[in-house]
N, C-alpha and C positions, 0 to 999 in steps of 0.2 A: 615210408618213413624216415623221419632224418634227426640224429639225437642233437634236442636243444636245451640249451639251458635256461630255465624260466625263475633264474637268483636275481635277477633286474626286474623281473615283471613281479612277483610275487612280494608285498611287501609284510608291515607287521599286522595290515590289518583290514588291507584289501589286493586286490591285484589292477595295477596300474601302468600305460605302458604305451610307446609311437603303434600308432597305426600305420602299415600294416608290418612293419620292421620287427617289433617286438610280441605285437597279441593281433592275430588274425586267426580264421574261420580252424584252421587243423590246431591252435592251438584251444580255442574257444570248447571247438569239438571235447578235447581232452579234459578240458578243468570240467567239461561239465559231467563227463561220465566218471572221473574222481572223486567230483562231489558227490555224485551218485552212488560208486561205490565205499565213500569216507564217510557219510553222513547220513543220508538218505534210505539206505538198506539196514546199516546197523540201527536206525532210529525207526525203524518198521514205516517209514513214512510212504505215501499211495504216488507221491511224486514232488513237486516244486514249481514254484511260483517264479515266472520270470518274468522282471521289466525293464525300459528304457528311458534315458534321456533323449534329448534330441540332435543329439551328435549322426552325424550321416549315417556313420559305421554300423551304428546300434543294432538296426534292425535282424541284419547279416550274422553278426554276431551273436547276438540272441539266438537265432534258428541253428546257429554252427554248435553252439550250448543246449539248446534241447536235443537237437541230435545225439547227443554225447547221454546226456540223462535219460532218453527213452530208449536206447541202446543195452541200455541195462534193467529194460523190461518194464518200466516208469514210467505216470504220465505227466505231463507238462501243459501248464497255464499260462499262456500269456496275457497278462495284463497291459500289453500296452509302453505306451509313452505314462508315464508316472517322474514322480518326484521320489528321492530315497526314502523320506517318511511314507509316501504312500505305497514302497511296498514295505516297510515295517509293519504298516496298520494290516494290510494283506496277509503278510503270515500272523500273525498276534491272533486278527480274528478268524484265520481261516485252519490257527493251529497248523502251517505246514511251511515246511525253508522255503528261503527263496533265494534270489540273485537279481542283482538291482548292476545294470549293465553304465555305468558313468564314470566319465574319468574328473566329478565333480569341479572343480573351479580352474582344471588344468587348462591352457591353451589348448585349439580345437583337434591338432592331431592326433592328441592324445586320446583313448577309452579304456575303461578296465573295469569291474566286475566287486561291490560288494556284498558280501554271503553272509547266510546266516538263517540259524537252525528254525524248527518251530518255534512260534512263540515272540520271532522275531530276536531271538539268543546270540550274540555275534559271533562269529563263526573268524579266528585271530589266530596266529604265528600259536599260540601254544593252544589253542584250542581246535584245530584241525586242520589250518591253512597249512603247515607246513607236510602232513600227513597227502595233503590234495596236491599240491607241487612235484612234491615227491613220483607220488600215482603218476600224477600227469608226463612229467618228463616220462618217465619207462614208457608210456603208451606211443609217447611221440620217439620214442627210442626204436619201438617194437619190439620192446620186452616181455610187453603184458598183452594179451590178447583186447585187442579192440573191435569186436564184429559188427561189417558195415550195415548194422538192418535197425529199425527205426520199431520195435514190436510194443512202445507203450505208445500210449493215445496221444492228442495233442488237442489240445482246447484253447479256448479265448475268452478272456470278463472283465469285463470296464468296469472297476472298484471307484473309480472318481468320486461317485457319488453317495456311496457308503462311505468313503473316508471323510466328504465334507460333511456328512451328517453327523458319525462320531465327532469330529473336534468342534462340530456346533456343542452339543452334548455336552461337554466338556466346561467348556467355556461359553457361555450367557451373556452373549453380545446386544441381545434385540432392548434392553431399556437402558444403556447408554446415553448418554449427549452427543446429539449428533458431532460427527468428529470429519473431518478432511484430513486425507493421509495421502501422500504420494508415494508410489509402489513402485521402486525400481527391479524390475525382474532380470534385468541386466543378458538378455534372450534366454533365459532358461526357463526350467522349470516352472517356476512362479507363475511365467504366464501364463502355464495351465491350471494351477492351482489356488490364485488368488480370487479371479472370479469364480471361482466353485466355492471357494470356503469362505470368501469376506462379500462377494457379491452375491446373484442369482442366477449363473449358469448352470451349476447342477439342479435348478429346482425350487432351492431355499426360498423362504420367504425373503425377503431386503432385510439390511440392516441399516442401522443410521449411520452408513458412511457412506462419504463421497469417497470416490476414489481414484485419482491421478496417476494413469500408466503410463510408465516409462519400460521401453521395450523390452514387451509384451508377445513380441513377435518372437517364436521358437526355434533359433538360429544357432547351429554347434557351429559356426567361424565364428561368433563373437563380435560384430560388425563396429560396433558400438563400443567395448572397452571388455575386459576380461572380466568373468563371474567372478568374481575373487574379493569382493567388500573391505578384505581384510587389507586390501591396499587403500593406502588415502584416497590416491588419486581416481580410482574406482566409484568413491563416493561425491566425488565433484560436482556432476550433472546432479545425482540425487539433491543435494544441499542446495543448489542453487533453482533448481526445479519447487522445494521445499518455501525456501524465501519468497521465491514469484508467485505460489500461488496461495499466500500466507495460512499453509499446512499448519497442521497443528502438530505434526509431525509425518517422521518420510521414516521405508522400511524397505530395508536394499536385501535382496537373496542371493547366495551363492548358485552354480549353475544346476546342481540338483538339491537347490530348494532346503537343505535337512537344516544349513545354520541362515539366523535372521540380524541382521545386523537396523539399529536405530537410529535415526538423528532427531535430533528435537525441533522446536518450532523457529529456534533461532537458525536453524542449519544444523548446529553443532553435534558430531559423535558423542553417543551414550557411551560409555564404558561395559562391554559384555561381562565385566564382573558385577559393577552396578544391574544390570537386569538382571543376572543370577541373583542380587541381593533381594529385590524386588519381588520376585516369582516365586521366592521362597520365602518370604513372607506372607505371600497368598497360599501358598500350598499350605503352609505351616496353617495358618488361619479357617483354613478349609479345613483341613485334620482335625483341628479341634472342635470347629463348629457337627460336626461329627460325629464327636466321640472320643475320638485319641486322646489319653493324656501326655501333657505336652513332652517332659519329658520322655515319652517312649517313641517320639518321631526323629527321623534322622534326615538331613540333607547333605549332600555328598560337594564335594567343590574339589578340585585339583588344585597343587599347592602353587602352580602360578596365581590363583587368584586374587584378591585384591583381599586385604587384611579386614576389610569393611562387612565381607562377605560372611565367616565366621562371627562376627562380633555380632551380625544383625537374625543371623540364626540364635542366637545364646539368648538375646534378646526376649525373643521370641518364645523362650523355655522351651527351645528343642535342642540339640544335639548335632551339630556341624562335626563331617566326618570327612579326615585330610586326606586324599590320595594321589597317586601318579597322573601324569601327563596321559591321555589316551581313552578312548572311549569305551575300548575293552577291562582295562583299570575302573571306571567310573559305573559302568555296569556293573561288573562283580561286585562292589562297595554297594551299590544299591540295594543289589539283592541278597546282600548280605547281612544288612540292616533292614531291609524292608521300606528305603527310603522313599521320601514321599519326594524327594524331586533331586536333580543334580544338575549342577551345572560346570563350565569350562568357560577359561580365560577367551576362550577361541569362538566363543558364541557357539558353542553346543550346549545345547538344553534335553534333558531328559527327564522324562515322567516314570512316577511311579504306575500312575491311570492308560500308559501308554507302549506299557510291555516293558518299561525303563529304556524301552528306544529313545532316539535322540529328533526333534520335530520345532524346525524354526516356526511351522507356521503355528505349531501352539503357541510357542512362546509370543510371538507376534500377536495373537488373542489376550495370554496375559496384561502383555503390556497396553493394548485397545480398550482392556476394561480398566483396569487400575487409573489410566487418563479419563477416561469416559466415565466412571463412579464418581468426580472431582470435579471443580471449578476451574482449576491453577493451570496451570500450563505443565506441558512436559517437563521444564529445566524445571521449576520450582520442585514439582514430585521427586526430580531425581535428587534434588541439592543436596539430602541430607545420607544419600546414598553413595555419594563423589569425596570424599575428602581427604581422599589419598592422592598424592602423585605419583605416576607411572612411569616409567620409561617403554614401555612396551618393549616386543619380544627384539633385541640386536643381536645379530647373526654374525658371527666370527670364524672365518676359515682359518686354519691354524694347524700348524705338521704333529702339535703332538696335543692331544686332547689333554690325556691323563697329564702330562708335567706342566699347561696350564692350569687345570682346575685345582693341583696338587697348590698351585703358587698363590692361587687365589685365596686356597682354605688357610695358607701363612700366613698371608694378611689379614685374614679375618681373626683369626685366634690374636694377632698383635693388637686389634680394636679392641679385643675382649667379645667378641659375638659369638652366643649361640651357635652349637653347630645341629645341623642332622642331613643323612645321606638316604632318604626315600627315593628319591628319584634326582640323581645327579648329586650337588653341593649345594645345599640352603644356610646361610649365614642370616643370626638376626641380633639387631641390635636393639634393645628393649629405651626407650625416653626416659628419661629422667631429670627433670631439674630444665633446663633449658636446650637440652641436648636431644634431636631429635629421633624419632624412633624410625630404624628401615631395616627392610630384607630384603636379600637377594638369593636368587636361584642358576646355578651355570649347570645346565647338563647337558650333554652331546646328544649329537643327530643319530638316529637309528641307522641312517645309510650314508653320509659324507662326514668328514673330518673337517665340520663343524659344530662349536658350542654356540646355544643358545642361552642369551641374556634374559632374565629378565628383575628389575630392582622396583620398588616401594617405600617411599617416606611418608611422614606426613607433615612435610618442609620441603619444597620443591627446589630449594638452594643445596638441600642436603641429598636428594635425587642424585639432581645431576654433577653432586661431585663425587657418591658413590658407583654410580654408573661411571661417568669418565675415567675415577681411579681403573678399575676393576675393567675394563677394557683397553687399559692403559698393561693393563699386567695379561692380559689376553693374549695381547696382538704384539708384544716384545720380544 
C-alpha cells in the first residue's frame, strides 16, 4: 500500500480521473470497501449494484470495486453495460445502493464512479462522498485493515428489458402520430438504451417511430466526436442528418445517456430550459388529472434556467422552486417539496416517478409525446417556451474570483439591480416601459479559478450589452 491522495479525483458529486494515473484498480478496490463501510453497512444493505458504460477500462474497475465491497461480506450484483439512469432504475426498483462506472462526457482516457444509496438517493460531498474519500485514502496508506478476501457473493443480472418497460409505462408513445427521429448516440450508452426503449430490441411492441441512427456503436474512444452535446460542434452531424432525412426532430445523448439534447425539424438546437418548461407543463397537467391540487404541485429549477420556466409553472397553477446548480441540490429540493419534476439548464431532467433521479431517456420520451400528440412542427410547439435571449454559460479564468465577483456586484448596484446570493451572485433588473428585463448569474467553479457567467434578457441587444459589460469587468 502507498499513500495516495484522492482529492483531485473525488469531486463534489462523483469520482472522476485519468486511467490509470489517477484511477486504477487499487483505487477502485479501496473505494468499494469504503463505500461498503460508509453507506452499505450503516444502511443495513445486503449488497450493491454495479454497472459500467462502454469505456474499455470499465469492466476491470467494476471487478476491483466489487472486490472491495465483497471484502466486507456484502453481495455485489453486476448489471454490466448500462446507462447511468439504468443504474438509477436498478437502485430504485430493487432498493439497493449502486455504483455506476462512467466519466460521462469526458474524453476516453477518463473514467469515474457515480454512487447512490438505495432508491437512487445521491451520494455527494456532503452526503457521504467525503467520508468515502477519506476512508479510501487511509486504506491505500495501509492505516485501515483491508482484508484481501471476498466473502460476499457475486452475481450478474440484466435489467435492460425491465428498465425499458418501466419507462414505457411512464410515457405512452403508442398512440402518437408517426414521427421520424434522428438519434446521435455519440458512441455512448444511448446506443444500447435507444433500441431497447424506442425500438423493439428489448422485446417490447414497436412504436410509431422511425429512428435514424448516428454512432450507435459502443466505443469509449469516441471516434466521431466527443459525447458532449453541450458543445455546439458535437451537434453538427445531428443537425445535418435531421435536415437530410426531413426528420421531425433530433436527439443527442451524452456518454452515459443521462442527459438529452434536442434539435427541431430545422436542425436548430432547442434550449434545455425550454425543454424543462415543456416537461414541467406536462407533469403538472398529469398530476392535476390524477387529482392533485395545482397549488400543492411543485417543480424545481436551478437558478440559471430561463425566466420562462417559473413563468410556465406559475401559469399552470403550480409552484416553482428555485435552487442552486447541481444535482444534489435539485434532488434535495425535489424531495423536500415532493416535486413532480426538476430541470437544469445543463439538460439534466429529474422525475418524482423516477426516484427523483435524472434520466435523459424519459425526457426524450416526453418531447416525442408532446410533438406526436399534435400536428405542428417542433419549432412551433416550442415557440412560446423560447421567448428570451440567453448568453449560454461563458467561463473566464480569473486570478481573484472573489474580487471579480464584488466588482460585478458594484456595477449591478449602479444599475439598480436586485441582488441575491443563493449560488454565487445573481443580479436582476425588471423591465419597465422601453427598458428590457435582464438577469445574470456569476458563480465560481468548485475546482478551478473560474467564474461562470449566464445572462438572459427579453431583448437580444440588451443581453449582448450586459454580457459584454460584465465579461469586461470580470476579465480586466
